[in-house]
C-alpha positions in Angstrom: -27.1 8.6 43.5 -27.2 8.3 39.7 -30.9 7.5 39.9 -31.7 10.5 42.1 -32.0 14.2 41.4 -29.8 16.1 43.8 -31.8 18.6 45.9 -30.5 21.9 47.2 -31.6 25.5 47.4 -30.0 26.1 44.0 -31.8 23.2 42.4 -35.1 24.5 43.9 -34.5 27.9 42.3 -33.8 26.2 38.9 -37.3 24.8 38.9 -38.6 28.4 37.9 -35.5 30.6 37.7 -37.0 33.5 35.7 -40.0 33.8 38.0 -37.9 33.6 41.1 -35.5 36.2 39.8 -38.5 38.5 39.3 -39.5 38.1 42.9 -36.0 39.0 43.9 -36.1 42.2 41.8 -39.3 43.2 43.5 -37.7 42.5 46.9 -34.8 44.8 46.0 -37.1 47.6 44.8 -39.2 47.2 48.0 -36.1 47.5 50.2 -34.7 50.6 48.3 -38.0 52.4 49.0 -38.1 51.1 52.6 -34.5 52.2 53.4 -35.3 55.7 52.1 -38.2 56.3 54.5 -36.4 57.5 57.6 -34.1 59.8 55.6 -37.1 61.3 53.8 -39.0 61.7 57.1 -36.0 63.7 58.4 -36.1 65.9 55.3 -39.9 66.2 55.6 -39.6 67.4 59.2 -37.0 70.0 58.3 -39.1 71.0 55.3 -42.3 71.5 57.3 -40.5 73.5 60.0 -39.2 75.8 57.2 -42.6 76.0 55.4 -41.3 73.9 52.5 -43.7 71.0 51.7 -42.0 69.5 48.7 -40.0 67.0 50.9 -43.3 65.9 52.4 -44.7 65.2 48.9 -41.6 63.2 48.0 -42.0 61.2 51.2 -45.7 60.5 50.5 -44.9 59.3 46.9 -42.2 56.9 48.3 -44.6 55.5 50.8 -47.3 54.9 48.2 -44.8 53.2 45.9 -43.7 51.0 48.7 -47.3 49.8 49.4 -47.9 49.1 45.7 -44.7 47.1 45.2 -45.2 45.2 48.5 -48.7 44.1 47.6 -47.8 43.0 44.1 -44.8 41.0 45.3 -46.8 39.1 47.8 -49.6 38.3 45.4 -47.0 37.1 42.8 -44.9 35.1 45.4 -47.8 32.9 46.5 -48.4 31.7 43.0 -44.7 31.2 42.0 -43.7 29.3 45.1 -46.9 27.3 45.2 -45.9 25.8 41.8 -42.4 25.2 43.0 -43.6 23.3 46.0 -45.6 20.9 43.7 -42.5 20.3 41.4 -40.2 19.8 44.4 -42.6 17.3 46.1 -42.7 15.3 42.9 -38.9 15.2 42.7 -38.6 14.2 46.4 -41.2 11.5 46.0 -39.4 10.1 43.0 -36.1 10.0 44.9 -37.7 8.2 47.8 -40.0 5.9 45.8 -38.3 2.8 47.5 -38.3 4.3 51.0 -40.4 3.5 54.0 -43.6 5.5 54.1 -42.7 7.1 57.5 -39.4 8.6 56.2 -41.0 9.5 52.9 -43.8 11.4 54.6 -41.4 13.3 56.9 -39.0 14.2 54.1 -41.8 15.4 51.9 -42.9 17.8 54.7 -39.3 18.8 55.3 -38.7 19.6 51.6 -41.4 22.3 51.8 -39.1 24.2 54.2 -36.7 24.8 51.3 -39.4 26.6 49.4 -40.6 28.3 52.6 -37.1 29.7 53.0 -37.1 31.1 49.4 -40.5 32.6 49.9 -40.3 34.0 53.4 -36.8 33.9 54.8 -34.7 34.8 51.8 -36.5 38.1 51.2 -35.9 38.9 54.9 -32.2 38.0 54.4 -32.0 40.2 51.3 -33.8 43.0 53.3 -31.3 42.7 56.1 -28.3 42.8 53.7 -29.5 45.7 51.7 -30.6 47.7 54.7 -27.5 47.0 56.7 -25.3 48.3 53.9 -27.5 51.3 53.4 -27.7 52.1 57.1 -23.9 52.0 57.4 -23.5 54.3 54.4 -26.2 56.8 55.6 -24.8 56.9 59.1 -21.4 57.5 57.7 -22.7 60.7 56.0 -23.3 62.1 59.5 -20.1 60.8 61.0 -17.8 57.8 60.4 -18.1 56.9 64.1 -21.8 56.0 63.7 -21.0 53.6 60.9 -18.0 52.0 62.8 -20.3 51.5 65.8 -22.9 49.4 63.9 -20.1 47.6 61.9 -18.4 46.5 65.1 -21.8 45.2 66.5 -22.4 43.3 63.2 -19.1 41.6 63.3 -19.6 40.6 66.9 -23.0 39.2 66.1 -21.8 37.1 63.2 -19.0 35.7 65.4 -21.6 34.6 68.0 -23.6 32.8 65.4 -20.5 31.2 63.9 -19.7 29.6 67.3 -23.3 28.2 67.5 -23.8 27.0 63.9 -22.6 23.4 64.6 -24.9 23.2 67.7 -27.9 24.3 65.7 -27.2 21.7 63.0 -26.8 18.9 65.5 -30.0 19.8 67.4 -32.0 20.0 64.1 -30.6 16.6 63.1 -31.9 15.0 66.3 -35.3 16.6 65.9 -35.6 15.5 62.3 -34.4 11.9 63.1 -37.2 11.7 65.6 -39.8 13.2 63.3 -39.1 10.6 60.6 -40.2 7.9 62.9 -43.7 9.3 63.6 -45.8 7.7 60.9 -44.1 4.3 61.6 -44.9 4.6 65.3 -48.5 5.7 64.6 -49.0 2.7 62.3 -47.1 -0.1 64.1 -46.4 0.8 67.7 -48.6 0.8 70.9 -49.8 4.0 72.5 -47.0 4.0 75.0 -44.5 4.2 72.2 -46.3 7.2 70.8 -46.2 9.0 74.2 -42.4 8.3 74.4 -42.0 9.6 70.8 -43.9 12.9 71.6 -41.8 13.3 74.8 -38.6 13.0 72.7 -39.9 15.5 70.2 -40.6 17.9 73.0 -37.1 17.4 74.5 -35.4 18.2 71.2 -37.6 21.2 70.5 -36.9 22.6 74.0 -33.2 22.2 73.5 -33.3 24.0 70.2 -35.5 26.7 71.5 -33.3 27.3 74.6 -30.2 27.6 72.3 -32.0 30.1 70.1 -33.1 32.1 73.1 -29.6 32.4 74.5 -28.1 33.3 71.2 -30.9 35.8 70.5 -30.4 37.5 73.9 -26.6 37.8 73.5 -26.9 39.2 70.0 -29.7 41.7 71.1 -27.4 42.9 73.9 -24.6 43.6 71.5 -26.9 45.5 69.1 -28.3 47.7 71.8 -24.8 48.6 73.0 -24.2 50.1 69.5 -27.5 52.1 69.7 -26.5 53.5 73.1 -23.1 54.3 71.6 -24.7 56.2 68.7 -26.9 58.2 71.1 -23.7 59.3 72.9 -21.9 60.0 69.6 -24.7 62.5 68.6 -22.9 65.0 70.9 -20.0 65.0 68.4 -22.1 66.6 65.7 -21.8 70.4 65.3 -25.3 72.0 65.6 -27.4 68.9 64.5 -30.9 69.7 63.3 -34.0 68.0 64.7 -34.2 66.0 61.4 -30.6 64.9 61.7 -31.1 63.6 65.2 -34.3 61.9 64.3 -32.6 60.2 61.3 -29.6 59.0 63.3 -31.7 57.6 66.1 -34.2 56.0 63.6 -31.5 54.4 61.5 -29.7 53.1 64.7 -32.9 51.4 65.9 -33.6 50.2 62.3 -30.2 48.6 62.5 -31.2 46.6 65.5 -34.5 45.4 63.8 -32.6 44.5 60.6 -29.5 42.9 62.1 -31.5 40.6 64.3 -32.9 39.0 61.1 -29.4 37.7 60.2 -28.8 35.2 63.0 -32.5 34.1 62.8 -32.2 33.5 59.0 -28.8 31.8 59.4 -30.3 29.5 62.0 -32.8 28.5 59.3 -30.0 27.9 56.9 -28.4 25.5 59.5 -31.6 23.5 59.6 -31.9 23.5 55.8 -28.3 22.3 55.5 -29.2 19.3 57.6 -32.4 18.7 55.6 -30.8 18.8 52.2 -28.2 16.3 53.3 -31.1 14.1 54.5 -33.0 14.4 51.3 -29.9 13.5 49.2 -29.1 10.3 51.1 -29.0 7.3 48.9 -31.6 4.6 49.3 -29.2 2.0 50.7 -28.2 4.3 53.6 -31.8 5.3 54.1 -33.0 1.7 54.3 -30.2 0.8 56.7 -31.3 3.6 59.0 -34.9 2.6 58.8 -34.0 -1.0 59.7 -32.3 0.3 62.8 -35.6 1.9 63.8 -37.2 -1.6 63.7 -34.8 -3.0 66.3 
């Protein structure tokens, strides 16, 4: 592999490290403002009920700041990651310059998923991490049992995903193997071969989707158990205000919305793990595999 540039998520970030770091800073700022909203709404409710409108003004300012940061980040992200896609495609094309056109086309398309992850999925993962930590801390200020409830659900969720990581990687590998044959089949095979190819793609996609659905359903069930537990635990608070109850319930539901991002994003990482291994294969191994497609 001395004549190839190794490709990974880290190498993709190194194509424009300062600009990518700036997008991450904006994601962090956006999430700090976002996580404060339910708490500020609770303060605003209590303030309005007591004729004090200052908490409402603070909430409005936070909401306006969130909108401004979110819009600027999305405008900036599109330009930064668009340039990275071009640089990465050039690197992949250079590495695969001796490869068959079918595999080269498929892997050029797959390489874009690395940048898509940095642009779309990584901010979601950062959001999930920041919000989960914040939610645990904020719920702990009401009672430690609220925090322990969501922590237990998080651990159970990650255990479920851990058992399924290998399955996700294997299924994505089969799907990518089939995808790499598409251009070759379109160019050199009869229509019947194309129909068989499309049927195989459908079979692999269904297997992957079924696995995702089962894992998603199991994890969602675990998360909702923690929400129901927190609803019951509200009874342990001495004289909770309306704002307190609203904040606890809102953060508990926010925990479900946030935590479900983790297994979804981790499944994407399983796919990217398989893709980066595929992109970094040496040309001899690649040509041997392509030769097997001809048989």
